[in-house]
C-alpha positions as CSV (number, residue, x, y, z in Angstrom):
1,M,89.4,5.4,43.4
2,E,88.8,2.6,41.0
3,Q,85.3,1.2,40.7
4,H,84.6,-2.4,40.6
5,P,83.0,-3.8,37.4
6,V,80.1,-5.4,39.3
7,T,79.3,-2.0,40.9
8,D,79.2,-0.4,37.5
9,F,76.8,-3.1,36.2
10,L,74.5,-2.8,39.1
11,G,74.3,1.0,38.7
12,L,73.5,0.6,35.0
13,F,70.9,-2.0,35.8
14,V,69.2,0.3,38.3
15,I,69.1,3.1,35.7
16,V,67.7,0.9,32.9
17,F,65.1,-0.7,35.2
18,S,64.0,2.7,36.5
19,S,63.6,3.9,32.9
20,M,61.7,0.8,31.8
21,S,59.4,1.0,34.8
22,F,58.6,4.6,34.0
23,L,57.9,3.6,30.4
24,Y,55.7,0.7,31.4
25,R,53.7,2.9,33.7
26,W,53.3,5.5,30.9
27,L,52.3,2.9,28.4
28,S,49.9,1.3,30.8
29,T,48.2,4.7,31.4
30,E,48.0,5.4,27.6
31,L,46.6,1.9,26.9
32,Y,44.0,2.3,29.6
33,I,42.9,5.6,28.2
34,I,42.7,4.1,24.7
35,A,40.7,1.1,26.0
36,I,38.2,3.4,27.7
37,L,37.8,5.3,24.4
38,L,37.3,2.1,22.4
39,I,34.7,0.8,24.9
40,Y,32.8,4.2,24.8
41,T,33.0,4.3,21.0
42,F,31.7,0.7,20.7
43,K,28.9,1.5,23.1
44,M,27.9,4.5,21.1
45,C,27.9,2.5,17.9
46,N,25.7,-0.2,19.5
47,E,23.3,2.5,20.7
48,N,23.1,4.0,17.2
49,K,22.5,0.5,15.7
50,L,19.9,-0.4,18.3
51,M,16.9,-1.9,16.6
52,K,14.1,0.7,16.2
53,K,11.5,-1.1,14.1
54,L,7.9,-0.3,13.5
55,E,5.6,-3.2,12.5
56,L,1.9,-3.2,11.4
57,K,-0.2,-6.2,10.6
58,Y,-3.6,-6.5,8.8
59,E,-5.8,-9.3,7.9
60,F,-7.7,-9.5,4.6
61,R,-10.9,-11.3,3.6
62,N,-13.3,-11.6,0.7
63,I,-10.5,-12.1,-1.8
64,A,-11.9,-13.3,-5.1
65,M,-8.6,-14.3,-6.7
66,F,-7.6,-17.8,-5.8
67,Y,-4.0,-17.5,-4.6
68,K,-1.7,-20.3,-3.6
69,E,-1.0,-20.8,0.1
70,E,2.3,-19.2,0.3
71,L,4.4,-16.3,1.6
72,A,5.4,-13.4,-0.6
73,I,8.2,-11.2,0.7
74,W,8.4,-7.8,-0.9
75,E,11.7,-6.5,0.5
76,N,11.7,-3.3,-1.6
77,S,8.3,-2.3,0.0
78,K,9.3,-3.7,3.4
79,A,6.2,-5.9,3.4
80,E,5.1,-9.5,3.2
81,F,1.8,-11.2,2.4
82,R,0.8,-14.7,3.5
83,T,-2.2,-16.7,2.4
84,E,-3.5,-19.7,4.1
85,K,-6.6,-22.0,4.0
86,K,-8.4,-23.5,6.9
87,N,-11.2,-25.9,5.9
88,T,-13.1,-23.9,3.3
89,E,-12.0,-20.5,4.4
90,Y,-9.0,-18.5,3.2
91,F,-7.0,-15.8,5.0
92,G,-4.7,-13.1,3.8
93,H,-2.2,-11.6,6.2
94,L,-0.2,-8.5,5.4
95,K,2.8,-7.4,7.5
96,L,4.5,-4.0,6.9
97,W,7.5,-2.6,8.7
98,E,9.9,0.3,8.8
99,N,13.4,0.2,10.2
100,D,15.5,2.8,12.1
101,V,12.4,4.7,13.4
102,E,13.2,7.1,16.2
103,P,10.6,7.3,18.9
104,D,9.6,10.9,17.9
105,E,9.1,9.7,14.3
106,I,6.6,6.9,15.2
107,K,3.5,8.9,14.5
108,N,4.6,10.0,11.0
109,E,5.8,6.5,10.1
110,W,2.6,5.0,11.4
111,D,0.6,7.2,9.1
112,K,2.8,6.2,6.1
113,L,2.2,2.5,6.9
114,E,-1.6,2.9,7.2
115,K,-1.6,4.7,3.8
116,L,0.4,1.8,2.3
117,V,-2.2,-0.6,3.6
118,E,-4.9,1.4,1.9
119,S,-2.8,1.6,-1.2
120,F,-2.4,-2.2,-1.2
121,A,-6.2,-2.8,-0.7
122,L,-6.9,-0.5,-3.7
123,A,-4.6,-2.4,-5.9
124,M,-6.2,-5.7,-4.8
125,K,-9.6,-4.3,-5.7
126,F,-8.4,-3.1,-9.1
127,I,-6.9,-6.5,-10.1
128,G,-10.2,-8.3,-9.3
129,N,-10.8,-8.5,-5.6
130,R,-13.4,-5.7,-5.5
131,K,-15.1,-7.0,-2.4
132,I,-12.0,-7.3,-0.4
133,S,-12.1,-6.0,3.2
134,Y,-9.4,-5.7,5.9
135,K,-8.9,-5.0,9.5
136,K,-6.0,-4.7,11.9
137,E,-4.5,-7.9,13.1
138,G,-3.5,-6.8,16.6
139,E,-2.0,-3.3,17.0
140,L,1.0,-1.4,15.9
141,I,4.2,-2.8,17.4
142,Y,7.4,-0.8,18.1
143,Y,10.7,-2.7,18.8
144,L,13.3,-0.7,20.7
145,G,16.3,-3.0,21.2
146,D,15.0,-5.9,23.2
147,D,11.9,-4.1,24.3
148,E,8.5,-4.5,22.5
149,Y,5.7,-1.9,22.7
150,T,2.1,-2.2,21.5
151,I,0.9,1.2,20.3
152,C,-2.8,2.0,20.3
153,N,-2.9,5.8,20.4
154,D,-0.7,8.9,20.7
155,L,-0.4,8.5,24.5
156,D,1.5,5.3,23.9
157,I,3.9,7.1,21.6
158,T,4.5,9.8,24.2
159,N,5.3,7.2,26.8
160,I,7.8,5.6,24.6
161,V,9.5,8.9,24.0
162,K,9.6,9.4,27.8
163,R,11.1,6.0,28.2
164,T,14.0,6.8,25.9
165,K,14.7,10.0,27.8
166,G,14.7,8.1,31.2
167,E,11.5,9.7,32.4
168,E,8.7,8.0,34.3
169,F,5.9,6.7,32.2
170,N,2.8,4.4,32.3
171,Y,2.4,1.8,29.6
172,I,-0.4,-0.7,28.8
173,N,0.1,-3.5,26.4
174,V,-3.1,-4.3,24.4
175,T,-3.5,-7.0,21.8
176,L,-6.7,-7.5,19.9
177,P,-8.0,-10.9,18.7
178,A,-7.3,-11.8,15.1
179,I,-10.1,-11.4,12.6
180,R,-11.0,-14.3,10.4
181,A,-10.9,-13.8,6.7
182,E,-12.9,-15.6,4.1
183,L,-11.7,-16.1,0.6
184,K,-13.6,-17.3,-2.5
185,G,-11.6,-18.7,-5.3
186,G,-11.6,-20.8,-8.5
187,P,-10.1,-24.1,-9.2
188,S,-6.7,-22.9,-10.4
189,P,-4.6,-21.1,-7.7
190,I,-2.2,-18.5,-8.9
191,S,1.0,-17.3,-7.3
192,L,1.2,-14.0,-5.4
193,P,2.7,-11.1,-7.3
194,E,6.5,-10.7,-7.3
195,Q,6.1,-7.0,-6.3
196,M,3.7,-5.6,-3.8
197,P,0.6,-4.4,-5.5
198,H,-0.1,-0.8,-4.6
199,I,-1.9,2.2,-6.0
200,P,-1.1,5.8,-5.2
201,L,-3.9,7.3,-3.2
202,N,-4.3,10.1,-5.7
203,S,-5.9,7.5,-8.0
204,K,-8.3,6.3,-5.3
205,R,-11.4,7.9,-6.8
206,Y,-10.8,6.1,-10.1
207,V,-10.6,2.7,-8.4
208,I,-13.8,3.5,-6.4
209,T,-15.6,4.4,-9.6
210,I,-14.4,1.1,-11.3
211,V,-15.5,-0.9,-8.3
212,Q,-18.9,0.8,-8.3
213,A,-19.3,0.0,-12.0
214,E,-18.2,-3.6,-11.7
215,E,-20.4,-4.3,-8.7
216,L,-23.4,-3.8,-10.9
217,D,-22.4,-7.0,-12.7
218,D,-23.6,-8.9,-9.7
219,Y,-27.3,-8.0,-10.2
220,Q,-29.7,-10.0,-12.4
221,E,-31.2,-6.7,-13.7
222,H,-29.5,-4.9,-16.5
223,Y,-27.5,-1.9,-15.4
224,E,-25.3,-1.3,-18.4
225,D,-26.6,2.2,-18.6
226,E,-25.4,3.0,-15.1
227,Q,-22.1,1.3,-15.7
228,L,-21.6,3.3,-18.9
229,K,-22.1,6.6,-17.0
230,R,-19.4,5.6,-14.5
231,W,-16.9,4.5,-17.2
232,F,-17.4,7.8,-19.0
233,L,-16.6,9.8,-15.8
234,I,-13.1,8.3,-16.1
235,L,-12.9,8.9,-19.9
236,E,-13.9,12.6,-19.4
237,E,-11.0,13.1,-17.0
238,L,-8.2,11.0,-18.3
239,E,-8.6,10.8,-22.1
240,N,-6.8,13.5,-23.9
241,N,-8.1,12.9,-27.4
242,T,-11.8,13.8,-27.1
243,N,-12.2,14.5,-30.8
244,G,-11.9,10.9,-31.8
245,I,-14.9,9.0,-33.3
246,D,-14.9,6.3,-30.6
247,Y,-15.0,8.9,-27.8
248,K,-17.8,10.9,-29.5
249,N,-19.8,7.7,-30.0
250,I,-19.5,6.6,-26.4
251,K,-20.4,10.2,-25.3
252,H,-23.5,10.0,-27.5
253,V,-24.6,6.8,-25.8
254,R,-23.9,8.3,-22.4
255,N,-26.2,11.2,-23.3
256,F,-28.8,8.9,-24.7
257,V,-29.1,6.9,-21.4
258,S,-28.8,10.0,-19.2
259,H,-31.8,12.0,-20.3
260,P,-35.5,11.1,-20.4
261,M,-35.8,12.6,-23.9
262,C,-33.0,13.5,-26.4
263,Y,-33.2,16.2,-29.0
264,D,-29.6,16.9,-30.0
265,S,-29.3,16.7,-33.8
266,N,-25.8,15.0,-33.7
267,L,-27.1,12.4,-31.3
268,I,-30.3,11.8,-33.3
269,N,-28.2,11.2,-36.5
270,F,-26.0,8.8,-34.6
271,L,-29.0,6.9,-33.3
272,K,-30.6,6.7,-36.7
273,N,-27.6,4.7,-37.9
274,E,-27.1,2.6,-34.7
275,L,-30.5,2.2,-33.1
276,P,-33.2,3.6,-35.5
277,Q,-36.1,2.2,-33.5
278,S,-35.2,4.6,-30.7
279,V,-35.9,7.7,-32.9
280,Y,-39.4,8.9,-33.7
281,T,-41.1,12.2,-34.8
282,N,-43.1,14.1,-32.2
283,N,-46.2,16.1,-32.6
284,A,-44.2,19.2,-33.5
285,G,-42.6,17.3,-36.4
286,K,-39.2,17.1,-34.8
287,D,-37.1,14.0,-34.2
288,E,-36.5,12.9,-30.7
289,A,-35.1,9.8,-29.1
290,Q,-35.8,7.9,-25.8
291,F,-33.9,5.1,-24.0
292,K,-36.1,2.2,-22.9
293,R,-34.1,0.1,-20.5
294,E,-36.5,-2.8,-20.8
295,E,-36.2,-3.2,-24.6
296,P,-33.8,-6.0,-25.5
297,S,-32.4,-4.0,-28.5
298,H,-31.7,-1.0,-26.4
299,I,-30.0,-3.2,-23.8
300,A,-27.8,-4.8,-26.4
301,F,-26.9,-1.5,-27.9
302,V,-25.9,0.1,-24.6
303,S,-24.1,-3.1,-23.6
304,K,-21.9,-2.9,-26.7
305,Y,-20.7,0.6,-25.9
306,Q,-20.5,-0.1,-22.2
307,N,-18.0,-2.9,-22.8
308,K,-15.9,-0.6,-25.0
309,A,-16.0,2.1,-22.4
310,R,-15.0,-0.4,-19.7
311,C,-11.9,-1.6,-21.4
312,W,-10.9,1.9,-22.3
313,A,-11.4,3.4,-18.9
314,K,-9.5,0.6,-17.1
315,K,-6.6,0.9,-19.5
316,L,-6.4,4.7,-18.8
317,V,-6.5,4.1,-15.0
318,E,-3.9,1.4,-15.3
319,D,-1.6,3.7,-17.3
320,K,-2.0,6.5,-14.7
321,I,-1.2,4.1,-11.9
322,K,2.0,2.9,-13.5
323,K,3.1,6.5,-14.4
324,S,2.5,7.5,-10.7
325,G,4.8,4.7,-9.5
326,G,2.1,2.2,-8.6
327,S,2.2,-1.6,-9.2
328,I,-0.7,-3.8,-10.2
């Protein structure tokens, strides 16, 4: 029986259409699965890139250096410092932050930020702001995506960790009032440093010693002898060449002001050349020397060596700070 051409065409059309329909359904299913996978991957990426930022702010006052009113951004240290003036008072505001902080890492990173604040304050003291003081400006802030948390204690950290795990938690947002900062300065303002000043905390005792010595400059009385003792503490520890003549001379003067009566023969010979009026013969016929802090000649003599020791000690500390990775 001969088939009609139209019948053949219709049969072929049915077969092709059925095949295309099957192919379409198969492709639709595959594309749907791929779309789901892409959406899931995108979601996971967004969750991994969710902002997890820790931020800490401090306010500084009693800054002796007269800085310009400006904002210094220290990206390498993840910090910025802003100075401002209101009437006759000056304020310094330090903001530190750390990015990509997981909730269970908050405590450790918080401790690091607090140490960096102390490191910054030490550096500011070293470069001339020895009376600087600081206090928190608000509390620690943690940003988790669009959520913002104020952290006052370990309980707040625990609650944030629970929040990320979907557990129930109680949270109290506490914000402290800002502390006013007073700044004394000279007539020529200077720019803030290009890098964040900071001193490693293992050099803290040297900075404290320097501050103690320089604070004695503020008194009308003469305390050059006490200053010299403090400078020599630094020389004793940081100077490697203790056989040099300059080191020995400063040590002689330190010993001279540290004892009510001096009998050492090397010291006596040194004083006979430098301050002969301080040496006399006792009843036993032996030479001895005594420091008289009210005598102008004694004050001038000690002051000369105190200034030498000051420059030397501060240079040694500065070198140690730089070698330890600090910046001043």
